[in-house]
N, C-alpha and C positions, 0 to 999 in steps of 0.2 A: 241245794247248791250253796256254796259259801260266797261271801261278799267279794272275794278276789276273783272268783270265776265269773260272777255276774258283771263285775267291773271290767273284766277283760273282754267279755262279749259286747258290752255296751261301748267300750272304747273301739273295738274293731268295727262296729256299726257306724260310730261317729267318724272314724277315719275313712271308711268307704264313702259315706255321705259327703265328707269334705273333699275327697278326690273327685267325685262326680260333680260336686259344686264348683270346682275350679273350671271344669269344661262347660258346665251348664250354669250360666250366670244367674239363674233364678234361685238356685240353692246356695246356701252359705258354703264357702270353700275352706281355705286353710284354717280359719278361726275355729271351725267345727272340729277339725282334726286336733287342733291344739287343746281345745276343751276336753276332748277325749283323753289325751295324754295327761292332762292335769288331774282329771278324775282318777285315772289308773294309778298315778304316782301317789296320790293321797290315800287311796283305798289300800293298796298293797303295802305301803310304808316299808319298803325294802330298798336296798341300794340299787337294785335293778330298775325300780320305778323312777328313782331320781335321775339315774344316768339316762334312761330313755327320755324322760322329760327334758333334761338339759340338751341332749343331742337332737331330739325330735323338734323341740321348740326352736332351736337354732336353725335347723334346716327349713322349717316352715316359715319363720320370719325372714330368712335369707331369700327364700323363694318369692314371698310376697313383695319384698323390697326390690329384688331384681326385676320382677315382672313390672312393677310400677315405673322403675327407672328406665328400663329398656323401652317400654311402650311410650312413656312420656317424652323421652329424648327424641325418639324417632318422629313422633307427632309434632313436636316443637320445631324440629328441623324443617319439616314440610309445612309449617304454619297451619296445622289442622286443629281446629278448636275442640275442646272437650264436648261441646254441644253435639258434634258429629257422632261421638261415641255414645252419647245418651240416646240419640235417635237410633243408632244401631242396636242398642240393648232393647229399646222399645219395640223395634222391628223384630228382634229375636223372640221376644215374649209373644207378640202377635203371631209370628210365624209358627211358633211351637203349637199354638192351638189350631191354626188353620191347616198346616201340613204336618201330620205326625212324623216323628223321628227326625227328618232332615229340615223341617220348617224352622228350627232354631237357627241354623246356620244360614239358610236362605234369607230368612227375615232380617238377620243381622246385616248381611251384605246389602239387601234392598234398602234398609234403613240408612246405612252409610251412604249409599248412592243417592238416595233422595235428598238427604241433608246436604251433601256436597253439590248436587245439581242446583239446588236453591241458592246455596252460598256463592258458587262460582259462576252460575248462569251459562255454563259451558259443559256439555255432556262429556267431552273427551277429557277435560281437566278433572271433572268430577270422577270419572272412571279411574283416572290415574291416582288421585288422592284417596279414593275409597280403597283401592288396591293396597296402597301403602298402609292405610289404617288397619285394614284386615290382616295384613302380614304382621304388622307390629303387635296387634292383639294376639295373633297366633303364636308368635315367638314368646310373648309374655306368658301365655297359657302353658306352653311347653316347658318353659323354665320353672314356673311355679308347680306344675304337675310333677315334674322330675324331682324337685325337692320334696314334695309331699309323698311321693312314692318311696323316696329314700327314708323319710321319717317313718313311714309305715313299715318298711323293712326293719328299721331300728326297733320299732315296737314289737314286731314278730319275734325277732331274735331275743329281745329283752324278756318277752313273755315266756318263751321256751326256756330260757335260762332260769327264770324265776320259778316256773313250775317243776323243773327238773331238780332244782336245789331245795325246794320247800319240803319235799317228801324224802 
């Protein structure tokens, strides 16, 4: 196998890990996909690699930024502290080990709810703010994942064009 084929396979694996990492907060997300694109561009050293790097990194950075802005603005409007999200992530990690497959999501919601119950001292208010936080995180994840999938599509098209024109 040549270096460009190995780099293409490695980049594809890193992009898949990055896309999964956006949904599963334990794994690294968009940054992993970006590292894959950088590796591919520097190994193939072709115009296709640089175009894919430029477009893909723009999409990945836009997705990360939009996710942070959308989530942060929604949480600030409802005065939900970042501590609540930290408890949600801790709950997600615990839930992932306690309940396989769906434990990540259940643990996240339980962590949010517990943190908000302690903070507000009212279960109904905690339920309301936890729901807002969960929706905000969900929208952020969807936006970031959409941009990452578009970046991966850019990589797929770029790789096809590269390998068709090399030979």
